[in-house]
C-alpha positions in Angstrom: 38.1 -13.3 -39.7 40.0 -15.1 -37.2 36.9 -17.0 -35.9 37.0 -20.9 -36.2 34.5 -21.9 -38.7 32.9 -24.7 -37.2 32.7 -22.8 -33.7 31.2 -19.8 -35.6 28.7 -21.9 -37.1 27.6 -23.5 -33.9 27.4 -19.9 -32.2 25.5 -18.3 -35.2 23.0 -21.2 -35.2 22.4 -20.9 -31.5 22.2 -17.2 -31.6 19.7 -17.0 -34.7 17.5 -20.0 -33.7 18.5 -21.1 -29.8 19.0 -24.6 -31.1 22.6 -26.6 -30.7 23.7 -28.7 -33.5 26.2 -31.4 -34.3 28.0 -30.9 -37.6 28.2 -34.0 -39.5 29.6 -33.6 -43.0 31.5 -30.8 -44.8 29.6 -30.4 -48.0 31.3 -27.6 -50.1 33.1 -24.2 -49.9 31.8 -21.4 -52.1 33.4 -18.3 -53.1 31.3 -15.3 -54.5 30.9 -11.8 -54.8 28.1 -9.7 -53.4 26.2 -6.8 -55.0 28.3 -4.5 -52.6 31.5 -6.2 -54.3 32.6 -8.0 -50.9 34.1 -11.4 -51.6 32.6 -13.9 -49.5 33.6 -17.4 -48.9 31.0 -19.6 -47.9 31.5 -23.2 -46.0 28.4 -25.3 -46.3 27.9 -28.3 -43.5 25.4 -30.8 -43.3 24.3 -30.5 -39.4 21.7 -32.5 -37.1 19.9 -30.9 -34.4 21.3 -31.9 -31.1 19.2 -30.0 -28.6 17.0 -26.6 -27.9 13.6 -25.4 -29.3 13.3 -22.7 -32.2 13.3 -19.6 -31.0 14.2 -16.8 -33.8 16.4 -13.8 -32.9 14.8 -10.4 -33.4 16.6 -10.3 -36.8 14.3 -12.9 -38.3 10.4 -12.8 -38.8 9.8 -16.2 -40.1 11.0 -19.4 -40.8 10.3 -22.6 -42.8 11.3 -26.5 -42.4 12.0 -27.7 -45.9 12.2 -31.6 -46.7 15.4 -32.4 -48.3 13.7 -35.0 -50.7 11.6 -31.9 -52.2 13.5 -29.1 -51.5 14.6 -27.8 -55.2 11.3 -25.7 -55.7 12.2 -24.1 -52.4 16.0 -23.6 -52.3 17.6 -21.2 -55.1 19.8 -23.1 -57.7 23.0 -21.9 -56.0 22.2 -25.0 -53.3 21.0 -27.4 -55.6 24.8 -28.7 -55.8 24.6 -29.7 -52.0 21.5 -31.4 -52.3 22.9 -33.5 -55.0 26.1 -34.4 -52.9 23.9 -35.3 -50.1 21.7 -37.8 -52.5 24.6 -39.0 -54.2 26.7 -39.9 -51.1 23.3 -41.0 -49.4 24.2 -38.8 -46.4 20.6 -39.2 -44.9 22.0 -42.0 -42.7 24.0 -39.2 -40.8 20.6 -37.3 -39.8 
């Protein structure tokens, strides 16, 4: 609470991956309740790698790059809405 969401996203990506990003486009705002009953507001942004190299934090053991054109089988249905927005608005030109 109280952290600017743009700066928070940039900080989290840097802390978790060692990478720096440019935020290109706001995709959606989602509200949901976790299993522990905590209500979450999640902002989803289209981002582009700016600098850095991948170095996962100790909180992670693996990663996978997923091509946006064939991502539905890898992503949960929860994120299919953003994929459709990306395609419909032809946002590939931003990344």
